[in-house]
C-alpha positions as CSV (number, residue, x, y, z in Angstrom):
1,M,30.9,4.9,-6.0
2,L,28.8,1.9,-4.3
3,S,30.6,0.4,-1.2
4,K,30.3,-3.1,0.3
5,S,28.4,-1.9,3.2
6,I,26.0,0.3,1.0
7,E,25.3,-2.4,-1.2
8,K,24.8,-4.7,1.8
9,Y,22.8,-2.6,3.5
10,V,20.4,-1.6,0.9
11,N,19.6,-4.9,-0.1
12,S,19.4,-5.7,3.7
13,L,16.2,-3.3,3.4
14,K,14.5,-6.5,0.9
15,Q,13.5,-8.2,4.4
16,K,10.9,-6.8,6.6
17,K,13.2,-7.6,10.0
18,H,15.8,-5.4,8.3
19,R,13.3,-2.6,7.6
20,I,11.9,-2.7,11.2
21,E,15.4,-2.6,12.5
22,E,16.3,0.5,10.8
23,G,13.0,1.9,10.2
24,R,13.7,2.4,6.5
25,F,12.4,1.2,3.2
26,I,13.7,1.2,-0.2
27,A,11.8,2.7,-3.6
28,E,12.7,1.8,-6.8
29,G,12.2,3.3,-10.3
30,E,12.1,7.1,-12.0
31,K,8.3,7.5,-11.6
32,I,8.7,6.4,-8.0
33,A,11.2,8.5,-6.9
34,E,9.4,11.6,-8.3
35,E,6.6,11.0,-6.2
36,F,8.5,10.2,-3.1
37,L,11.1,13.0,-3.3
38,T,8.0,15.3,-3.8
39,S,6.5,14.1,-0.5
40,R,6.0,13.9,3.0
41,L,9.0,11.5,3.9
42,R,12.2,11.9,4.8
43,T,15.1,10.8,1.8
44,D,17.8,9.0,3.7
45,K,19.9,8.0,0.7
46,I,19.7,8.7,-3.3
47,I,21.2,5.6,-5.1
48,A,21.5,7.1,-9.4
49,T,23.6,7.3,-12.3
50,R,25.1,10.2,-13.2
51,E,22.8,10.8,-16.0
52,W,19.6,10.9,-13.9
53,L,21.1,13.0,-11.1
54,D,21.8,15.6,-13.7
55,E,18.6,15.4,-15.4
56,K,17.0,15.5,-12.2
57,E,18.8,18.0,-10.3
58,N,16.2,20.0,-9.5
59,L,14.8,17.4,-7.1
60,W,17.1,16.1,-5.3
61,N,19.7,19.3,-5.1
62,K,17.9,20.8,-1.9
63,K,17.5,17.0,0.2
64,K,19.4,16.5,3.0
65,A,20.1,13.4,1.6
66,T,23.3,11.3,1.4
67,V,23.7,10.9,-2.9
68,L,25.6,7.9,-4.3
69,D,26.6,8.3,-8.1
70,V,26.5,5.0,-9.4
71,S,27.3,2.9,-12.4
72,E,24.8,0.7,-14.2
73,I,26.7,-2.2,-13.1
74,E,26.2,-1.2,-9.7
75,M,22.8,-0.6,-9.8
76,K,22.3,-4.2,-11.1
77,R,23.8,-5.0,-7.7
78,I,21.4,-3.9,-5.5
79,S,17.9,-4.1,-8.0
80,G,14.8,-5.7,-7.5
81,L,14.0,-5.6,-10.8
82,T,14.1,-7.3,-13.7
83,Q,15.4,-4.1,-16.0
84,P,17.1,-2.1,-13.3
85,S,15.9,1.2,-12.4
86,R,18.2,4.6,-13.0
87,V,17.4,5.6,-9.3
88,L,17.0,3.9,-5.8
89,L,16.0,5.6,-2.7
90,V,16.3,4.5,0.9
91,L,13.7,5.9,2.7
92,E,13.0,6.3,6.5
93,M,9.4,5.5,7.8
94,I,6.7,7.3,9.8
95,A,4.7,6.4,12.0
96,T,0.8,6.7,11.4
97,E,-1.7,8.0,13.6
98,I,-5.6,7.1,13.9
99,D,-7.7,10.1,13.6
100,D,-11.2,9.3,15.2
101,S,-12.8,11.9,13.4
102,M,-11.3,11.4,9.9
103,V,-12.1,7.5,10.1
104,K,-15.2,8.4,11.0
105,S,-16.1,10.8,8.3
106,N,-14.6,8.5,5.8
107,I,-15.1,5.2,4.1
108,N,-12.1,3.4,4.7
109,L,-10.2,-0.2,3.6
110,V,-10.2,-2.9,5.8
111,L,-7.5,-5.9,4.5
112,E,-7.4,-9.5,6.3
113,D,-4.6,-11.5,5.5
114,I,-3.7,-9.7,1.4
115,R,-0.7,-11.8,0.9
116,D,0.5,-10.7,-2.6
117,P,2.3,-8.1,-3.4
118,G,0.9,-7.2,-6.2
119,N,-2.8,-6.8,-5.0
120,M,-1.3,-4.8,-1.7
121,G,0.5,-1.6,-3.7
122,T,-2.5,-2.1,-6.5
123,I,-5.2,-1.3,-3.6
124,I,-3.0,1.2,-2.2
125,R,-3.4,2.7,-5.6
126,I,-7.3,2.4,-5.4
127,A,-7.9,3.9,-1.9
128,D,-5.6,6.9,-3.3
129,W,-8.0,7.1,-6.8
130,F,-11.0,6.8,-4.5
131,G,-9.6,9.1,-1.7
132,I,-9.7,6.5,0.9
133,P,-7.6,7.9,3.5
134,Y,-6.6,5.2,5.5
135,I,-6.5,1.1,4.8
136,F,-5.9,-0.7,8.0
137,C,-4.1,-4.1,7.7
138,S,-4.2,-7.2,9.5
139,E,-1.1,-8.4,10.9
140,E,-1.0,-11.2,8.3
141,C,-1.0,-9.0,5.6
142,V,2.5,-8.4,3.2
143,D,4.3,-5.8,4.6
144,V,3.3,-2.1,3.1
145,Y,7.1,-1.5,2.5
146,N,8.0,-4.5,1.2
147,P,10.0,-3.3,-2.2
148,K,7.2,-4.9,-4.5
149,V,4.4,-3.2,-2.5
150,V,6.0,0.0,-2.7
151,Q,7.0,-0.6,-6.7
152,A,3.0,-1.5,-7.5
153,S,1.6,1.0,-5.2
154,M,3.2,3.8,-7.5
155,G,3.7,6.0,-4.9
156,S,0.5,6.3,-3.5
157,V,1.7,4.7,-0.3
158,T,2.6,8.7,0.2
159,R,-0.9,9.2,0.4
160,V,-2.6,6.6,2.1
161,K,-2.4,5.9,5.7
162,V,-1.9,2.3,6.2
163,I,-1.7,0.9,9.2
164,E,-1.1,-2.7,10.5
165,M,-3.6,-3.9,13.7
166,K,-5.4,-6.3,15.3
167,L,-8.8,-6.3,13.4
168,P,-11.2,-6.6,16.3
169,G,-9.8,-4.4,17.8
170,L,-10.8,-1.8,15.1
171,F,-14.1,-2.7,15.1
172,Q,-14.2,-2.3,19.2
173,R,-12.6,1.0,18.7
174,F,-15.7,2.1,16.3
175,P,-18.6,0.2,17.0
176,S,-20.5,2.8,15.7
177,L,-19.4,2.3,11.7
178,P,-21.2,0.0,9.5
179,A,-18.7,-2.8,7.9
180,Y,-19.0,-4.0,4.7
181,A,-17.5,-7.1,3.6
182,A,-16.7,-8.3,0.1
183,H,-18.4,-11.8,0.4
184,L,-19.7,-14.3,-2.6
185,E,-23.0,-14.9,-0.9
186,G,-23.1,-11.6,0.0
187,E,-26.1,-8.9,-1.0
188,N,-25.9,-7.2,-4.8
189,I,-23.9,-4.5,-4.2
190,F,-25.9,-3.0,-7.9
191,S,-28.8,-2.8,-5.4
192,T,-27.7,-2.0,-1.8
193,N,-28.0,1.1,0.0
194,L,-24.3,2.0,0.9
195,K,-23.3,4.8,3.2
196,Q,-20.2,6.7,3.3
197,E,-18.9,6.3,6.4
198,G,-17.3,3.0,7.9
199,F,-15.4,0.2,6.5
200,I,-14.9,-1.8,3.4
201,V,-13.6,-4.8,4.3
202,I,-11.6,-7.8,2.1
203,G,-10.6,-10.9,2.8
204,N,-7.6,-13.1,1.9
205,E,-7.5,-14.2,-2.0
206,A,-7.6,-17.3,-1.3
207,R,-10.1,-18.1,2.1
208,G,-11.7,-14.9,1.9
209,L,-13.0,-13.5,5.0
210,S,-12.4,-15.7,8.4
211,E,-14.8,-16.8,10.8
212,A,-13.2,-14.6,13.5
213,L,-14.3,-11.3,11.7
214,V,-17.6,-12.4,10.6
215,P,-19.2,-10.9,14.3
216,F,-18.5,-7.3,13.2
217,I,-19.3,-7.4,9.7
218,H,-23.0,-5.5,9.5
219,K,-23.8,-6.5,5.9
220,K,-21.9,-9.3,3.2
221,I,-22.2,-7.4,0.1
222,T,-21.3,-9.4,-3.4
223,I,-20.6,-8.3,-6.9
224,P,-22.8,-10.1,-9.3
225,K,-21.4,-12.9,-12.0
226,F,-22.8,-12.6,-15.4
227,G,-20.2,-15.1,-16.8
228,K,-18.2,-18.3,-15.8
229,A,-15.3,-16.8,-14.1
230,E,-14.9,-19.1,-10.5
231,S,-13.9,-15.6,-8.7
232,L,-12.2,-12.1,-8.8
233,N,-8.8,-11.2,-8.0
234,A,-8.6,-9.0,-4.4
235,A,-7.5,-6.0,-6.0
236,V,-9.8,-5.8,-8.8
237,A,-13.1,-6.7,-6.6
238,T,-11.9,-3.6,-4.2
239,G,-11.8,-1.4,-7.3
240,I,-15.7,-2.7,-8.3
241,V,-16.4,-2.3,-4.6
242,C,-15.0,1.6,-3.8
243,A,-16.4,2.8,-7.3
244,M,-19.7,1.7,-6.1
245,F,-19.6,3.7,-2.7
246,R,-18.3,6.5,-4.9
247,T,-21.5,6.2,-6.9
248,K,-23.8,6.6,-4.1
249,M,-22.3,9.3,-2.9
C-alpha cells in the first residue's frame, strides 16, 4: 500500500532541490529497474505491483531496500510516464570522483548548457556505447538525475561517470589534453587527425559553444553537410562525432 507520505516523498524527488536535499532520485520502468538493481547503486525503495514483484523476485529479494506492494492506481499517482510502469525505484546518489589517470588516457565528453533531458539521457547512452568513461557538464546543464534524463539514459547512467563542474576549471586541470569542439565552422571531421585522449566538447542546443570556452579549444571540428538541414540535434551530432573518434583508433 502506498501511504500519502511516501506518495508525497516520491513526487518531491521529481524536483532537483529535493533530490539534492535527500540525496535520492527515482527511476521508473521495467528495463531500467533491471539495470539499476544489478548496478553498483544502492536501492532505497522498490515500489511495484504484486505481479512485477512475483515475476522479478530474483532481482530484488536480496536487496536491503524497503519494498512496497502497490496497485496500478497507486502507481499512477507517482508515475511520470504517460503509461505508468509496474515498478519505480528510489535510489541513492553516489559521489563521483575524478580519476586523473583515467581522464588522461581516454577521450571524454564535455557538455556546455545542454538543457533538453532527452538529449542528455541519449548522450549518456552514447558515451556508454562508445566506452567513454566521463561526461563533464556545466552547471547550467539539465540535472543528470532528472527523471526524464534517467529514463532516456536507459540505465547507462549506472556506468558512465557524470560530473557537474565549472568547465574552465576542468581544462585548467588537464592543460595537456586536446579539446575538440563541435562547431559549424570547424574542420571536416572525416579528414581530421583525431587523438584518442582528450575532450569532445558539445555546446548548447540553440547557441552552440560559448565565447568563455573558446580559449580552451584546440581544434573546432564539424560534420560536413550534404543536404539542406539547418543543423543537427545535439545528441545526434554527439553520436556521429564519437563514432568518428572510435573509427580512428
